[in-house]
C-alpha positions in Angstrom: 193.3 133.0 146.5 192.9 130.0 148.8 191.1 132.0 151.5 188.6 133.3 148.9 187.8 129.8 147.7 187.5 128.6 151.3 185.1 131.4 152.0 183.0 130.6 148.9 182.8 126.9 149.9 181.7 127.8 153.4 179.1 130.3 152.1 177.7 127.7 149.6 177.5 125.1 152.4 175.6 127.5 154.6 173.1 128.2 151.8 172.5 124.4 151.2 172.0 123.8 154.9 169.3 126.5 155.1 167.3 125.1 152.1 163.7 124.4 153.1 162.5 120.8 153.2 159.0 119.6 153.1 157.9 118.3 156.5 154.4 117.0 155.6 151.9 116.9 152.8 148.1 117.3 152.8 145.2 116.9 150.4 143.3 120.1 149.7 140.4 118.9 147.7 138.0 121.3 146.1 135.1 118.9 145.9 133.4 116.2 147.9 133.0 113.8 144.9 134.8 113.1 141.7 133.2 113.1 138.2 133.7 110.5 135.5 135.4 111.6 132.2 136.6 114.8 133.7 140.1 116.0 134.8 139.6 115.9 138.6 142.4 118.1 139.9 144.0 116.6 143.0 145.6 119.5 145.0 148.4 118.5 147.4 149.9 121.2 149.6 153.4 120.8 151.2 154.3 122.3 154.5 157.9 123.4 154.6 160.2 123.5 157.7 159.8 127.2 157.9 156.0 126.9 158.2 155.1 128.1 154.7 152.7 126.1 152.5 153.0 125.6 148.8 151.1 123.6 146.2 153.0 120.6 144.9 152.8 119.1 141.4 153.5 115.6 139.9 157.1 116.7 139.8 157.1 116.5 143.6 154.5 113.9 144.2 154.0 110.3 143.0 150.2 109.7 142.6 148.4 106.3 142.6 144.8 105.4 142.9 142.5 102.4 143.2 140.9 103.2 139.9 141.4 105.7 137.0 144.6 107.2 135.7 146.6 110.3 136.4 147.6 113.0 134.0 149.8 115.3 136.1 147.8 116.2 139.2 144.5 115.3 137.5 142.7 112.0 138.0 140.6 110.8 135.1 137.9 108.2 135.7 136.5 106.2 132.8 132.8 106.5 132.0 132.2 102.8 132.7 133.8 103.0 136.1 131.5 101.0 138.4 133.3 101.9 141.7 131.5 104.1 144.3 134.7 105.5 145.7 138.4 105.8 144.8 141.4 105.7 147.2 144.2 108.2 146.2 147.7 108.0 147.5 150.3 110.8 147.3 153.9 110.0 148.1 156.6 112.7 148.3 159.3 111.8 145.7 162.2 113.4 147.7 161.2 111.4 150.8 158.9 108.4 150.3 158.4 108.2 154.1 156.1 111.2 153.7 152.8 110.2 152.2 149.0 110.6 152.5 146.0 108.7 151.4 142.4 109.7 151.1 139.2 108.1 149.9 136.8 110.2 147.8 133.4 109.2 146.5 132.5 109.2 142.8 129.5 111.2 141.7 126.7 108.9 140.8 124.0 111.3 139.7 123.9 112.7 136.1 124.8 116.3 135.4 121.5 117.4 133.9 121.7 121.0 135.0 121.2 123.4 132.1 123.6 126.3 132.0 122.4 129.7 131.0 123.2 130.9 127.4 125.4 134.0 126.8 122.2 136.0 126.1 120.5 134.9 129.3 123.6 135.8 131.3 123.9 139.3 129.7 120.2 140.2 129.7 119.3 142.1 132.9 116.8 140.2 135.0 113.4 141.6 135.6 113.3 143.9 138.6 112.0 142.3 141.8 109.1 143.8 143.6 110.0 144.8 147.1 107.8 143.7 149.9 106.6 146.4 152.1 106.9 146.1 155.8 103.2 146.5 156.3 102.2 143.4 154.3 
């Protein structure tokens, strides 16, 4: 029985030693500017010791910023925010020595673009006249 227990302990220790650790983290932002009153998703990818990349969540990362508040991975900026840019810091919870910081601008122009209605999207557009090569 003792050799079996010893074998189980050695096997368990080898599994723990092979567990992948995060070597570094990187911002993978989907936009060049953040909007006010919107959940701006801040994507952080972790590079593991075996070379694989995985997205990380607020369970893995501590987020802080120069303005706004975080809800999970989303940064929410107040409508009265007068800042032109925000500095975001991401710190790996399991190893605070691993962190990244990025500065992102805040969108200043209004979103006046009109989206198409459901009917406009579903209606086929008028056929375009092809130009002939002789014209």
